[in-house]
Each structure stands twice: as structure tokens, then as C-alpha cells.
C-alpha positions, 0 to 999 in steps of 0.5 A: 759164578765162573772162576774168572768172574770170582777172581775179578771180584776178589782181585786174585788172578788164577795163572798157569804153572810156569811150565805153561806160562810162556809165549805160544809157539804159533799164531796167537790171535787176541780179540777184545769183545764188548760183551764177553759173556755173549762170546764166552758163555759164563766165562770172563775170557775163553780160548779156542785151539790150538788148531792147525790150518794151511797157514800154521798153528793158531790159538784164539783168545777172547777177552773183555775190552778194557773198561768193560764192566763185568756182570754175573750171567744173570746181570744182577751182580757187578764184579768190576771194570776190566783194566790193563792189569786184568787184561794181562792176567786174562791173556796169561791165563788163556795163553796157558791153555793154548800151551796145554794147561788143562781146563781144570787148572791143576797146579794153578798159581794165585796172584793177588793184585797189589 
């Protein structure tokens, strides 16, 4: 089970340290996907970048659509529906990676849903 899938089931979000939890200085492209596991493999959200082209610096974030039910990779376990709170947490998490937070999540902050 992926880390973000686990946190969806437990209502605990894994967020970057404050150093990386800030606006991205470049073009941030956020795309919602109906079947996020096809887009991101075993992750519930993913990002690509940052990269530079003739238009500037970009970072792309892929997140599940609100209302989507997230299942495990083998589709045998239900983890929950994505709502606005989760959308916000996914964006903060992936934006942290756009800002340089390493993929092994050092100094992560755990935020429990109230």
C-alpha cells in the first residue's frame, strides 16, 4: 500500500516541512484524474518536475477527482472518497515536492483530519 493510500485510510495527511510548504515560483499545473492509479501507479497523487521549457519553469501535479473512491492497487480494498480536504492535502504534499522536498519525505509533518 502506498503512503498516500495509507493516510487516506487513516485520515492523516503527510505534509512537507514548512520550508517546502509554500507557493511554487513557476507555473503550477494541477490536473484531476478520474482513475488516479492509472496515472500515478500505486500512488494516490504524483508530480512531474520542476522542468524548464521555452515558456518558463513548470511543475505538474496529478490528483484524484473529488468524489473519486480510492482503492488499493489490486482494487480489493476501499480506502475512501476524495473530498475538498483531501484535495488540499494532496496539492500541498505534491507542491512540496515541486519545491524540492525529497521523495523519501524527510521531516514530514503529520496532520490529522479534525
